[in-house]
C-alpha positions as CSV (number, residue, x, y, z in Angstrom):
1,M,-81.5,144.9,104.4
2,G,-79.4,141.7,104.6
3,W,-76.4,143.4,103.1
4,L,-76.7,146.4,105.5
5,L,-76.9,144.1,108.5
6,E,-74.0,141.9,107.3
7,N,-71.7,144.9,106.6
8,N,-72.4,146.5,110.0
9,H,-71.5,143.4,112.1
10,M,-75.1,142.3,112.7
11,A,-75.1,139.2,110.5
12,S,-76.5,137.0,113.2
13,N,-79.7,139.1,113.1
14,I,-80.5,138.6,109.4
15,K,-82.8,135.6,109.9
16,T,-84.7,137.3,112.7
17,A,-85.1,140.5,110.8
18,F,-86.6,138.8,107.7
19,F,-88.9,136.6,109.8
20,L,-90.2,139.6,111.8
21,L,-90.8,141.5,108.6
22,G,-93.3,138.9,107.5
23,V,-95.0,138.7,110.8
24,A,-95.3,142.4,111.1
25,T,-96.8,142.6,107.6
26,I,-99.6,140.3,108.7
27,V,-100.2,141.5,112.2
28,S,-99.8,145.3,112.1
29,P,-102.7,146.1,109.7
30,L,-105.0,144.1,111.9
31,A,-103.9,145.8,115.2
32,V,-103.6,149.3,113.9
33,G,-106.8,149.1,111.9
34,Y,-108.7,148.0,114.9
35,I,-107.3,150.7,117.1
36,S,-107.8,153.4,114.5
37,D,-111.4,152.4,113.8
38,K,-112.5,152.1,117.4
39,I,-110.5,154.7,119.4
40,T,-109.4,157.6,117.2
41,S,-109.0,158.7,113.6
42,P,-106.5,156.9,111.3
43,K,-104.8,160.3,110.8
44,V,-103.8,160.6,114.4
45,I,-102.7,156.9,114.6
46,L,-100.5,157.3,111.5
47,A,-98.9,160.5,112.9
48,V,-98.1,158.8,116.2
49,L,-96.6,155.8,114.5
50,Y,-94.5,158.0,112.3
51,L,-93.3,160.0,115.3
52,L,-92.4,156.9,117.3
53,N,-90.6,155.4,114.3
54,G,-88.7,158.7,113.8
55,L,-87.7,158.7,117.5
56,K,-86.5,155.1,117.2
57,F,-84.3,156.0,114.2
58,L,-83.0,159.1,116.0
59,Y,-81.9,156.9,118.9
60,Y,-80.1,154.6,116.5
61,Y,-78.6,157.6,114.7
62,I,-77.2,159.0,117.9
63,F,-75.8,155.8,119.3
64,S,-74.5,154.1,116.1
65,F,-71.3,156.0,115.7
66,N,-69.3,152.8,115.6
67,Y,-70.9,151.6,112.4
68,G,-69.6,154.1,109.9
69,N,-72.0,155.1,107.0
70,I,-75.1,153.9,108.8
71,N,-75.3,157.4,110.4
72,I,-76.0,158.8,106.9
73,V,-78.7,156.3,106.2
74,M,-80.4,156.8,109.6
75,G,-80.3,160.6,109.1
76,I,-82.0,160.3,105.8
77,V,-84.7,158.0,107.2
78,F,-85.3,160.3,110.1
79,L,-85.8,163.3,107.8
80,T,-88.3,161.3,105.6
81,E,-90.2,160.4,108.8
82,Y,-90.3,164.1,109.8
83,Y,-91.6,165.2,106.4
84,S,-94.2,162.4,106.4
85,I,-95.7,163.8,109.6
86,Y,-95.6,167.3,108.2
87,D,-97.6,166.0,105.1
88,I,-100.2,164.4,107.3
89,F,-100.9,167.5,109.3
90,G,-99.6,170.1,106.8
C-alpha cells in the first residue's frame, strides 16, 4: 500500500493510511457486530458494506484518470466487490 501511494503522488498520506488501518481493524468488528446482531442479519450488513465499498472504488476509478495504472487496480477491486455481493445473495 505504501508503494502504491508513493508512486501515485500521495506519499504524504502513507502514515495516515497505516494508522487508520490499525484503528479500523479494532473498531469496525465492534461496531458492525453490534449493528448486525441488534438490527438486522449479518448477511444484509455485509452486502451493504460490500456495495458501499464498491461504489467508493467506482468513484475513485472514474476520477483517478491522472494516476495512470491505478485505473486498472481500481477496476479489478470493483469487480471483486461485485462478485462478493453476488456470492452472498447468489
